[in-house]
N, C-alpha and C positions, 0 to 999 in steps of 0.2 A: 507529438506531431508539431507542435509549436516550437521546440527546442532550437531547431537549426535556424529558423526565422528570427527568433529571439537572439541568439548568439551572434548572428550577422548584424541585424539592425540596431539592437539596443546595446551590444557589448563589443561591437567593432572587430569580430574575427572575419577573417577574409574567407572566401569559399574554400580555398585549400585548407585553411585552418580548422574547417568543420570536421576534420578527422578528429578533433578533440571531443567533438559532440557524441562520439560513441563511447566516451568515459563512463557516462551515468548507466549505459547498459552493461557495461563490463562490472562496474560496482554492483549493479542490481543483481547479475547472475551470481556473483561471489556471495552477496548477502542473502539471496534465496537460499543457496546451500547451507550456509551458516545458520541462517533462521531455522531450517528443518532439524538440523542436528541438535542445535542449542534448544529450541523449543521442546523437542522430545525429552532432553535431559532435564529441563526445568519442570515438565510436567511430572516426571518421574520423582524429582526431588521434592518439589513444592506442591504437588497436586495438580489436578487439572485446572481449577479455578486460578490459583496464584500463578501457575507456570504460564498459562496462556495469557492472562493479563499482564505479566511481566514482558512477554514479547510484544504485546500490543502497545504498552506504554513505551518501552525502548524503541520499537520500530515507527509507530505512527507519531509519537510524541517527539522523537528525534527528527522525523521528517518535517513536522511542523516548524521546530526550531531552525532546521538547516533551510528551509524555504524562506522564513523570514530572514536569516543570515543571507542567502544568496540575493534576495531582493535588495538588501541594503549595503552590500560590499560594493565599493566602487571599482576594484581591480577585477578585470575579466576573467583571469585564471583563478582567483579566489573564488569569485561567484560561480564559476563552472564547477569548481570543487565542491562547494556548498550545495549546489544543486544536484551533483552526483551523490553526495552523501544523504540528501533529501530522498532521492529515488531508491538508494540503497536501503534506508529506513522502511520505506513502503514494501519492497520486497523481502526485508527481513521478517515483517510481520506477517506475510502472506502464508507461509506454511502453518502458522498458529491459526489464522483464520480458517483455512481449510479443515484443520483438525477440530476447531469449535464447531463447524458445521456437521462433522461426522459425531462428535461428542453430544451435541444437543439434538441432533437429527434422528439418531438411532437408525430404525429401519427407513427413515425418510431422509437420510444424510445426503443422498444424491439430490433430491428435490430442494432441500435447504441450501445446498452449494450453489444449484442452478438459479435459485432466487437471489443469492448474495451476488453471483456473477452478473446476473442480468441488471440488478441495480448498479453495479460498479461500471458496466459498460454503457448503460444509459446515462449515467453520471459523466463518463468520460467523453461521450458523444456531445452532451450538452456543454460540458465545459470547454470543449474546443470551438464550438460556436460562439460561446460567451466570450472567451478569450478574444477572439478576433474583433468583436464588437468593442470591448473595453480598450483594447490597444488602439483602434480607430478613433475612439472618442477620448481617451485619456492617457495614452502613452503606454510605455512598457512596464512601468512599475505597478500601476493601480491593479492589474490582473492577478498579482501575486496575494493581494489582500484577501480575496475570498478564497484562494487555495489555502492559505495559512488558516483561515477561520474554519473551513471544512475539514482540514487535516486535524486541527485541535478538536473540533467536534467529534470526528470519528474516533479520535483517542478516547475521548470521555465515554462516549457510547460503547465502544469496545470495553470499557472498563466496568460497565453495567452487566455485561454478559457473563453468566455463571456457566461454565463448561460442565459443571457437575449435574445440572439440572437439564433433563431432556424436555424439548418442547412438548411432546406428547408423553407423559409418564405411563408406566407399566404397558409397554408396547408389547404385543405376542412377537415372538420369534417368527422371522420369515422362514417358510418352508425350505427345507434342504433339498437341492437336486436329488434325484434318484439315479443310481448308476444303471446303466442300460447293458453293462457288461456282464 
């Protein structure tokens, strides 16, 4: 929600030039598909724990690095490219995060996924509000600092999750629906 304003006010894009602001979403869509296929392949080759952690490290770790780079690069197109790759990193890791919810949730995979999404959207809402206050008081560079810190923290937290260990061990199987035919 802040990218268009940032690109115009901080990076000098014109209103017409905001067509370039769609680049992160194009990169994100492609990275999401690649993340799904790559994550499945890595989980098969390396096992759930190592496969999922590899995707989190490459996706979120890459996003943290590209956010930092996007903050520091002086040229607007280079900054946009770095921010696009940061968003791509986030979406690259998303399929692995959903997979982890199912891996550790078992019969409660939907509840675990819902809790994760609730936390993510709550954070997105708060970060949008905080971003505005930080820009108003400190300019356009400072708001990137907490973004980089949180993304690096999310990477480290993600590396602690073991997809091989369910949250509730030894869950009974859910009853299977019976056919009415």
